[in-house]
CHARMM-style PDB file with segment names, atoms N, HN, CA, C and O in Angstrom:
ATOM      1  N   MET     1      95.494   3.423  56.815  1.00  0.00      PROA
ATOM      2  CA  MET     1      96.596   4.199  56.134  1.00  0.00      PROA
ATOM      3  C   MET     1      95.917   4.514  54.396  1.00  0.00      PROA
ATOM      4  O   MET     1      95.795   3.523  53.677  1.00  0.00      PROA
ATOM      5  N   ASP     2      95.582   5.670  53.927  1.00  0.00      PROA
ATOM      6  HN  ASP     2      95.682   6.475  54.511  1.00  0.00      PROA
ATOM      7  CA  ASP     2      95.449   5.322  52.203  1.00  0.00      PROA
ATOM      8  C   ASP     2      96.674   6.388  51.724  1.00  0.00      PROA
ATOM      9  O   ASP     2      97.208   7.326  52.316  1.00  0.00      PROA
ATOM     10  N   PHE     3      96.899   5.728  50.192  1.00  0.00      PROA
ATOM     11  HN  PHE     3      96.466   4.966  49.712  1.00  0.00      PROA
ATOM     12  CA  PHE     3      97.733   6.220  49.363  1.00  0.00      PROA
ATOM     13  C   PHE     3      97.753   7.061  48.267  1.00  0.00      PROA
ATOM     14  O   PHE     3      98.833   6.686  47.810  1.00  0.00      PROA
ATOM     15  N   VAL     4      97.310   8.071  47.360  1.00  0.00      PROA
ATOM     16  HN  VAL     4      96.433   8.376  47.731  1.00  0.00      PROA
ATOM     17  CA  VAL     4      96.945   8.337  46.468  1.00  0.00      PROA
ATOM     18  C   VAL     4      98.357   8.917  45.387  1.00  0.00      PROA
ATOM     19  O   VAL     4      98.679  10.101  45.478  1.00  0.00      PROA
ATOM     20  N   GLU     5      98.918   8.236  44.665  1.00  0.00      PROA
ATOM     21  HN  GLU     5      98.658   7.273  44.591  1.00  0.00      PROA
ATOM     22  CA  GLU     5      99.742   9.013  43.636  1.00  0.00      PROA
ATOM     23  C   GLU     5      99.389   9.156  42.604  1.00  0.00      PROA
ATOM     24  O   GLU     5      98.656   8.260  42.185  1.00  0.00      PROA
ATOM     25  N   ARG     6      99.716  10.374  41.607  1.00  0.00      PROA
ATOM     26  HN  ARG     6     100.311  11.102  41.946  1.00  0.00      PROA
ATOM     27  CA  ARG     6      99.703  10.432  40.503  1.00  0.00      PROA
ATOM     28  C   ARG     6     100.860  10.916  39.924  1.00  0.00      PROA
ATOM     29  O   ARG     6     101.684  11.559  40.574  1.00  0.00      PROA
ATOM     30  N   LEU     7     101.038  10.544  38.238  1.00  0.00      PROA
ATOM     31  HN  LEU     7     100.368  10.022  37.711  1.00  0.00      PROA
ATOM     32  CA  LEU     7     101.764  10.698  37.866  1.00  0.00      PROA
ATOM     33  C   LEU     7     100.931  11.560  36.225  1.00  0.00      PROA
ATOM     34  O   LEU     7      99.964  11.289  35.513  1.00  0.00      PROA
ATOM     35  N   GLU     8     101.876  12.541  36.250  1.00  0.00      PROA
ATOM     36  HN  GLU     8     102.661  12.761  36.829  1.00  0.00      PROA
ATOM     37  CA  GLU     8     101.055  13.753  35.139  1.00  0.00      PROA
ATOM     38  C   GLU     8     101.670  14.611  33.773  1.00  0.00      PROA
ATOM     39  O   GLU     8     102.006  15.677  34.288  1.00  0.00      PROA
ATOM     40  N   LEU     9     101.907  14.682  32.699  1.00  0.00      PROA
ATOM     41  HN  LEU     9     101.634  13.816  32.281  1.00  0.00      PROA
ATOM     42  CA  LEU     9     102.257  15.574  31.972  1.00  0.00      PROA
ATOM     43  C   LEU     9     101.661  16.776  31.670  1.00  0.00      PROA
ATOM     44  O   LEU     9     100.536  16.813  31.172  1.00  0.00      PROA
ATOM     45  N   ALA    10     102.346  17.834  31.937  1.00  0.00      PROA
ATOM     46  HN  ALA    10     103.260  17.804  32.342  1.00  0.00      PROA
ATOM     47  CA  ALA    10     101.692  19.445  32.018  1.00  0.00      PROA
ATOM     48  C   ALA    10     101.366  19.705  30.227  1.00  0.00      PROA
ATOM     49  O   ALA    10     101.703  19.274  29.124  1.00  0.00      PROA
ATOM     50  N   GLU    11     100.564  20.621  30.810  1.00  0.00      PROA
ATOM     51  HN  GLU    11     100.290  20.971  31.706  1.00  0.00      PROA
ATOM     52  CA  GLU    11     100.229  20.995  29.737  1.00  0.00      PROA
ATOM     53  C   GLU    11     101.050  21.323  28.370  1.00  0.00      PROA
ATOM     54  O   GLU    11     100.788  21.064  27.195  1.00  0.00      PROA
ATOM     55  N   ASP    12     101.886  21.834  28.836  1.00  0.00      PROA
ATOM     56  HN  ASP    12     102.099  22.044  29.790  1.00  0.00      PROA
ATOM     57  CA  ASP    12     102.632  22.508  27.748  1.00  0.00      PROA
ATOM     58  C   ASP    12     104.335  21.151  27.406  1.00  0.00      PROA
ATOM     59  O   ASP    12     105.463  21.285  26.930  1.00  0.00      PROA
ATOM     60  N   GLU    13     103.662  20.195  27.904  1.00  0.00      PROA
ATOM     61  HN  GLU    13     102.746  20.086  28.291  1.00  0.00      PROA
ATOM     62  CA  GLU    13     104.433  18.811  28.042  1.00  0.00      PROA
ATOM     63  C   GLU    13     106.483  19.142  28.198  1.00  0.00      PROA
ATOM     64  O   GLU    13     107.489  18.570  27.778  1.00  0.00      PROA
ATOM     65  N   LYS    14     106.210  20.289  28.984  1.00  0.00      PROA
ATOM     66  HN  LYS    14     105.392  20.753  29.325  1.00  0.00      PROA
ATOM     67  CA  LYS    14     107.679  20.502  29.315  1.00  0.00      PROA
ATOM     68  C   LYS    14     108.103  19.924  30.746  1.00  0.00      PROA
ATOM     69  O   LYS    14     109.271  19.909  31.134  1.00  0.00      PROA
ATOM     70  N   THR    15     106.993  19.443  31.494  1.00  0.00      PROA
ATOM     71  HN  THR    15     106.045  19.456  31.178  1.00  0.00      PROA
ATOM     72  CA  THR    15     107.212  18.891  32.658  1.00  0.00      PROA
ATOM     73  C   THR    15     106.223  17.924  32.840  1.00  0.00      PROA
ATOM     74  O   THR    15     105.098  17.915  32.341  1.00  0.00      PROA
ATOM     75  N   LEU    16     106.959  16.741  33.936  1.00  0.00      PROA
ATOM     76  HN  LEU    16     107.872  16.748  34.342  1.00  0.00      PROA
ATOM     77  CA  LEU    16     106.431  15.542  34.299  1.00  0.00      PROA
ATOM     78  C   LEU    16     106.451  15.852  35.576  1.00  0.00      PROA
ATOM     79  O   LEU    16     107.419  16.302  36.188  1.00  0.00      PROA
ATOM     80  N   ILE    17     104.537  15.432  36.341  1.00  0.00      PROA
ATOM     81  HN  ILE    17     103.750  15.066  35.844  1.00  0.00      PROA
ATOM     82  CA  ILE    17     104.240  16.083  37.641  1.00  0.00      PROA
ATOM     83  C   ILE    17     103.971  14.698  38.774  1.00  0.00      PROA
ATOM     84  O   ILE    17     103.012  13.927  38.784  1.00  0.00      PROA
ATOM     85  N   TYR    18     104.703  14.708  39.325  1.00  0.00      PROA
ATOM     86  HN  TYR    18     105.483  15.334  39.317  1.00  0.00      PROA
ATOM     87  CA  TYR    18     104.166  13.613  40.642  1.00  0.00      PROA
ATOM     88  C   TYR    18     103.430  13.908  41.692  1.00  0.00      PROA
ATOM     89  O   TYR    18     103.988  14.790  42.344  1.00  0.00      PROA
ATOM     90  N   GLU    19     102.433  13.574  42.154  1.00  0.00      PROA
ATOM     91  HN  GLU    19     101.979  12.857  41.624  1.00  0.00      PROA
ATOM     92  CA  GLU    19     102.264  14.181  43.113  1.00  0.00      PROA
ATOM     93  C   GLU    19     101.840  12.631  44.206  1.00  0.00      PROA
ATOM     94  O   GLU    19     101.388  11.587  43.735  1.00  0.00      PROA
ATOM     95  N   GLN    20     102.090  12.834  45.476  1.00  0.00      PROA
ATOM     96  HN  GLN    20     102.456  13.682  45.858  1.00  0.00      PROA
ATOM     97  CA  GLN    20     101.836  11.895  46.518  1.00  0.00      PROA
ATOM     98  C   GLN    20     100.720  12.572  47.397  1.00  0.00      PROA
ATOM     99  O   GLN    20     100.548  13.788  47.476  1.00  0.00      PROA
ATOM    100  N   GLU    21      99.905  11.494  48.120  1.00  0.00      PROA
ATOM    101  HN  GLU    21     100.045  10.506  48.056  1.00  0.00      PROA
ATOM    102  CA  GLU    21      99.105  11.970  48.979  1.00  0.00      PROA
ATOM    103  C   GLU    21      98.756  11.112  50.072  1.00  0.00      PROA
ATOM    104  O   GLU    21      98.354   9.967  49.866  1.00  0.00      PROA
ATOM    105  N   ILE    22      98.872  11.551  51.121  1.00  0.00      PROA
ATOM    106  HN  ILE    22      99.198  12.481  51.289  1.00  0.00      PROA
ATOM    107  CA  ILE    22      98.852  10.015  52.326  1.00  0.00      PROA
ATOM    108  C   ILE    22      97.676  10.741  53.465  1.00  0.00      PROA
ATOM    109  O   ILE    22      97.806  11.825  54.034  1.00  0.00      PROA
ATOM    110  N   TYR    23      96.817  10.022  53.551  1.00  0.00      PROA
ATOM    111  HN  TYR    23      96.712   9.141  53.089  1.00  0.00      PROA
ATOM    112  CA  TYR    23      96.108   9.770  54.793  1.00  0.00      PROA
ATOM    113  C   TYR    23      96.096   9.149  55.190  1.00  0.00      PROA
ATOM    114  O   TYR    23      96.197   8.013  54.728  1.00  0.00      PROA
ATOM    115  N   ALA    24      95.888   9.623  57.006  1.00  0.00      PROA
ATOM    116  HN  ALA    24      95.806  10.546  57.381  1.00  0.00      PROA
ATOM    117  CA  ALA    24      96.340   8.344  57.989  1.00  0.00      PROA
ATOM    118  C   ALA    24      95.180   9.225  59.636  1.00  0.00      PROA
ATOM    119  O   ALA    24      94.926  10.396  59.918  1.00  0.00      PROA
ATOM    120  N   GLY    25      94.937   8.346  60.065  1.00  0.00      PROA
ATOM    121  HN  GLY    25      95.144   7.395  59.835  1.00  0.00      PROA
ATOM    122  CA  GLY    25      94.363   8.982  61.307  1.00  0.00      PROA
ATOM    123  C   GLY    25      93.679  10.747  61.525  1.00  0.00      PROA
ATOM    124  O   GLY    25      93.740  11.499  62.497  1.00  0.00      PROA
ATOM    125  N   GLY    26      93.053  10.929  60.158  1.00  0.00      PROA
ATOM    126  HN  GLY    26      93.003  10.318  59.368  1.00  0.00      PROA
ATOM    127  CA  GLY    26      92.213  11.995  60.110  1.00  0.00      PROA
ATOM    128  C   GLY    26      93.421  13.421  59.650  1.00  0.00      PROA
ATOM    129  O   GLY    26      93.273  14.641  59.722  1.00  0.00      PROA
ATOM    130  N   ARG    27      94.538  12.604  59.199  1.00  0.00      PROA
ATOM    131  HN  ARG    27      94.658  11.613  59.141  1.00  0.00      PROA
ATOM    132  CA  ARG    27      95.412  14.115  58.449  1.00  0.00      PROA
ATOM    133  C   ARG    27      95.986  13.172  57.719  1.00  0.00      PROA
ATOM    134  O   ARG    27      96.137  11.963  57.893  1.00  0.00      PROA
ATOM    135  N   SER    28      96.427  14.266  56.462  1.00  0.00      PROA
ATOM    136  HN  SER    28      96.304  15.248  56.320  1.00  0.00      PROA
ATOM    137  CA  SER    28      96.949  14.615  55.503  1.00  0.00      PROA
ATOM    138  C   SER    28      97.933  14.599  54.855  1.00  0.00      PROA
ATOM    139  O   SER    28      98.058  15.822  54.787  1.00  0.00      PROA
ATOM    140  N   VAL    29      98.905  14.157  54.210  1.00  0.00      PROA
ATOM    141  HN  VAL    29      98.803  13.164  54.265  1.00  0.00      PROA
ATOM    142  CA  VAL    29      99.885  15.205  54.044  1.00  0.00      PROA
ATOM    143  C   VAL    29      99.994  14.841  52.018  1.00  0.00      PROA
ATOM    144  O   VAL    29      99.749  13.860  51.315  1.00  0.00      PROA
ATOM    145  N   ARG    30     100.468  16.190  51.772  1.00  0.00      PROA
ATOM    146  HN  ARG    30     100.667  16.987  52.343  1.00  0.00      PROA
ATOM    147  CA  ARG    30     100.664  15.833  50.279  1.00  0.00      PROA
ATOM    148  C   ARG    30     101.964  16.524  49.796  1.00  0.00      PROA
ATOM    149  O   ARG    30     102.489  17.551  50.224  1.00  0.00      PROA
ATOM    150  N   ARG    31     102.288  15.826  48.952  1.00  0.00      PROA
ATOM    151  HN  ARG    31     101.861  14.991  48.605  1.00  0.00      PROA
ATOM    152  CA  ARG    31     103.822  15.823  48.226  1.00  0.00      PROA
ATOM    153  C   ARG    31     103.702  16.365  46.641  1.00  0.00      PROA
ATOM    154  O   ARG    31     102.938  15.833  45.836  1.00  0.00      PROA
ATOM    155  N   ARG    32     104.523  17.441  46.330  1.00  0.00      PROA
ATOM    156  HN  ARG    32     105.144  17.873  46.985  1.00  0.00      PROA
ATOM    157  CA  ARG    32     104.471  17.298  44.669  1.00  0.00      PROA
ATOM    158  C   ARG    32     105.615  17.535  44.523  1.00  0.00      PROA
ATOM    159  O   ARG    32     106.407  18.046  45.316  1.00  0.00      PROA
ATOM    160  N   GLU    33     105.821  17.027  43.078  1.00  0.00      PROA
ATOM    161  HN  GLU    33     105.178  16.613  42.434  1.00  0.00      PROA
ATOM    162  CA  GLU    33     107.298  17.173  42.671  1.00  0.00      PROA
ATOM    163  C   GLU    33     107.029  17.362  41.226  1.00  0.00      PROA
ATOM    164  O   GLU    33     106.037  16.928  40.640  1.00  0.00      PROA
ATOM    165  N   GLU    34     108.465  18.377  40.446  1.00  0.00      PROA
ATOM    166  HN  GLU    34     109.271  18.729  40.922  1.00  0.00      PROA
ATOM    167  CA  GLU    34     108.320  18.462  39.256  1.00  0.00      PROA
ATOM    168  C   GLU    34     109.666  17.987  38.643  1.00  0.00      PROA
ATOM    169  O   GLU    34     110.639  17.667  39.324  1.00  0.00      PROA
ATOM    170  N   PHE    35     109.627  17.976  37.491  1.00  0.00      PROA
ATOM    171  HN  PHE    35     108.836  18.237  36.938  1.00  0.00      PROA
ATOM    172  CA  PHE    35     110.708  17.525  36.332  1.00  0.00      PROA
ATOM    173  C   PHE    35     110.604  18.043  35.596  1.00  0.00      PROA
ATOM    174  O   PHE    35     109.478  18.517  35.443  1.00  0.00      PROA
ATOM    175  N   PRO    36     111.722  18.392  34.504  1.00  0.00      PROA
ATOM    176  CA  PRO    36     111.859  19.132  33.313  1.00  0.00      PROA
ATOM    177  C   PRO    36     111.930  17.507  32.252  1.00  0.00      PROA
ATOM    178  O   PRO    36     112.465  16.431  32.518  1.00  0.00      PROA
ATOM    179  N   VAL    37     111.184  17.929  31.080  1.00  0.00      PROA
ATOM    180  HN  VAL    37     110.749  18.803  30.864  1.00  0.00      PROA
ATOM    181  CA  VAL    37     111.157  16.924  30.409  1.00  0.00      PROA
ATOM    182  C   VAL    37     111.888  17.070  29.626  1.00  0.00      PROA
ATOM    183  O   VAL    37     111.911  18.276  29.378  1.00  0.00      PROA
ATOM    184  N   MET    38     112.842  16.335  28.777  1.00  0.00      PROA
ATOM    185  HN  MET    38     112.823  15.356  28.979  1.00  0.00      PROA
ATOM    186  CA  MET    38     113.925  16.206  28.284  1.00  0.00      PROA
ATOM    187  C   MET    38     113.247  16.190  26.546  1.00  0.00      PROA
ATOM    188  O   MET    38     112.586  15.153  26.501  1.00  0.00      PROA
ATOM    189  N   SER    39     113.172  16.766  25.419  1.00  0.00      PROA
ATOM    190  HN  SER    39     113.709  17.609  25.455  1.00  0.00      PROA
ATOM    191  CA  SER    39     113.032  16.623  24.264  1.00  0.00      PROA
ATOM    192  C   SER    39     114.206  15.657  23.242  1.00  0.00      PROA
ATOM    193  O   SER    39     115.430  15.775  23.273  1.00  0.00      PROA
ATOM    194  N   HSD    40     113.313  14.602  22.273  1.00  0.00      PROA
ATOM    195  HN  HSD    40     112.318  14.506  22.248  1.00  0.00      PROA
ATOM    196  CA  HSD    40     114.416  13.472  22.032  1.00  0.00      PROA
ATOM    197  C   HSD    40     114.561  14.026  20.446  1.00  0.00      PROA
ATOM    198  O   HSD    40     114.955  13.357  19.491  1.00  0.00      PROA
ATOM    199  N   GLU    41     114.085  15.588  20.434  1.00  0.00      PROA
ATOM    200  HN  GLU    41     113.765  16.131  21.210  1.00  0.00      PROA
ATOM    201  CA  GLU    41     113.765  15.945  19.083  1.00  0.00      PROA
ATOM    202  C   GLU    41     115.387  16.393  18.390  1.00  0.00      PROA
ATOM    203  O   GLU    41     116.292  16.885  19.064  1.00  0.00      PROA
ATOM    204  N   ARG    42     115.461  16.123  17.084  1.00  0.00      PROA
ATOM    205  HN  ARG    42     114.726  15.723  16.536  1.00  0.00      PROA
ATOM    206  CA  ARG    42     116.909  16.487  16.869  1.00  0.00      PROA
ATOM    207  C   ARG    42     116.812  17.212  15.891  1.00  0.00      PROA
ATOM    208  O   ARG    42     115.712  17.271  15.342  1.00  0.00      PROA
ATOM    209  N   PRO    43     118.047  18.074  15.309  1.00  0.00      PROA
ATOM    210  CA  PRO    43     117.208  19.521  14.678  1.00  0.00      PROA
ATOM    211  C   PRO    43     117.756  18.687  13.099  1.00  0.00      PROA
ATOM    212  OT1 PRO    43     117.491  19.194  12.009  1.00  0.00      PROA
TER     213      PRO     43
END
């Protein structure tokens, strides 16, 4: 079994992307989740 995980910030810096891939027995499963990023800027 092989696991690959990726965590990255989208180019627009407004979305955090989490990707997971699992490889086992000649099969693969891929999962992707996107999370909005809150800005810490104050007016």
